[in-house]
C-alpha positions as CSV (number, residue, x, y, z in Angstrom):
1,M,218.1,193.4,-36.2
2,Y,217.8,193.0,-32.4
3,Y,215.9,195.6,-30.0
4,T,215.2,196.2,-26.5
5,S,212.4,197.1,-24.1
6,N,211.7,198.0,-20.6
7,L,208.1,195.6,-18.8
8,T,206.6,198.6,-16.7
9,R,204.8,198.0,-13.8
10,K,201.1,196.9,-16.0
11,W,202.7,194.1,-17.8
12,Q,202.6,196.7,-20.8
13,V,205.9,196.8,-23.1
14,T,206.5,199.6,-25.6
15,I,206.8,198.4,-29.6
16,P,209.7,200.0,-31.0
17,L,209.5,202.4,-33.6
18,D,210.8,200.6,-36.3
19,I,209.3,197.7,-35.8
20,R,205.6,199.8,-35.9
21,R,206.7,201.2,-39.5
22,H,207.8,198.0,-40.8
23,F,204.2,195.8,-39.7
24,V,202.0,199.2,-40.0
25,L,200.9,198.9,-36.6
26,Q,198.3,201.1,-35.1
27,P,197.3,201.9,-32.0
28,N,194.7,199.9,-30.4
29,Q,195.4,197.0,-33.1
30,K,195.0,193.5,-31.5
31,V,198.6,191.8,-31.7
32,A,198.8,187.8,-30.9
33,F,201.6,186.1,-28.4
34,V,202.9,183.0,-29.6
35,K,205.2,180.7,-27.4
36,Q,208.2,179.2,-29.4
37,G,210.0,177.3,-27.3
38,D,212.4,180.0,-24.4
39,Q,210.9,182.7,-26.7
40,V,207.7,184.7,-27.2
41,V,206.6,185.9,-31.2
42,I,204.4,189.0,-31.0
43,S,202.3,189.1,-34.0
44,K,199.3,191.2,-35.9
45,A,196.6,189.0,-34.1
46,R,194.4,187.6,-37.5
47,S,190.4,187.0,-37.6
48,I,189.3,184.2,-38.2
49,L,188.7,184.9,-41.5
50,D,192.7,185.3,-42.2
51,L,192.8,181.9,-41.7
52,Q,189.6,180.5,-44.0
53,G,190.7,177.3,-46.1
54,C,194.4,177.4,-43.5
55,V,193.3,174.5,-41.4
56,P,192.7,170.8,-42.8
57,N,189.3,169.4,-41.6
58,P,188.0,166.3,-43.3
59,I,184.6,166.4,-44.1
60,G,182.1,165.2,-41.4
61,K,184.1,166.2,-38.7
62,I,182.5,168.9,-36.1
63,L,185.9,170.8,-34.0
64,S,185.4,171.3,-30.5
65,D,186.3,175.5,-29.9
66,H,189.4,173.8,-27.8
67,E,190.2,171.8,-31.1
68,L,190.1,175.3,-33.1
69,D,192.4,176.9,-30.9
70,E,194.5,174.9,-30.8
71,L,194.7,174.4,-34.5
72,M,194.8,178.3,-35.4
73,M,197.6,179.1,-32.9
74,K,199.5,175.9,-34.6
75,S,198.9,177.6,-38.3
76,I,200.0,180.9,-37.0
77,A,203.1,179.2,-35.2
78,D,204.0,177.6,-38.7
79,D,203.7,180.8,-40.8
80,F,206.8,181.7,-38.5
81,D,208.8,178.8,-39.3
82,K,208.5,179.5,-42.9
């Protein structure tokens, strides 16, 4: 199904009702934006706890905040490719 929505002067967009209902989105719920080529995918934002165990980390390697962010965004993007 294909939906459109207008971008407001405040850079806001309304998520269509059918999409909100299907994904059980609630007011004030956080969403994530993922760039995929020339498209933007909007999904429910996840907490770090939701991603526990999905990011490989060799024993003893401490990741920087930037490395963790990159791995989390890759994990989210990979979920959309499934």
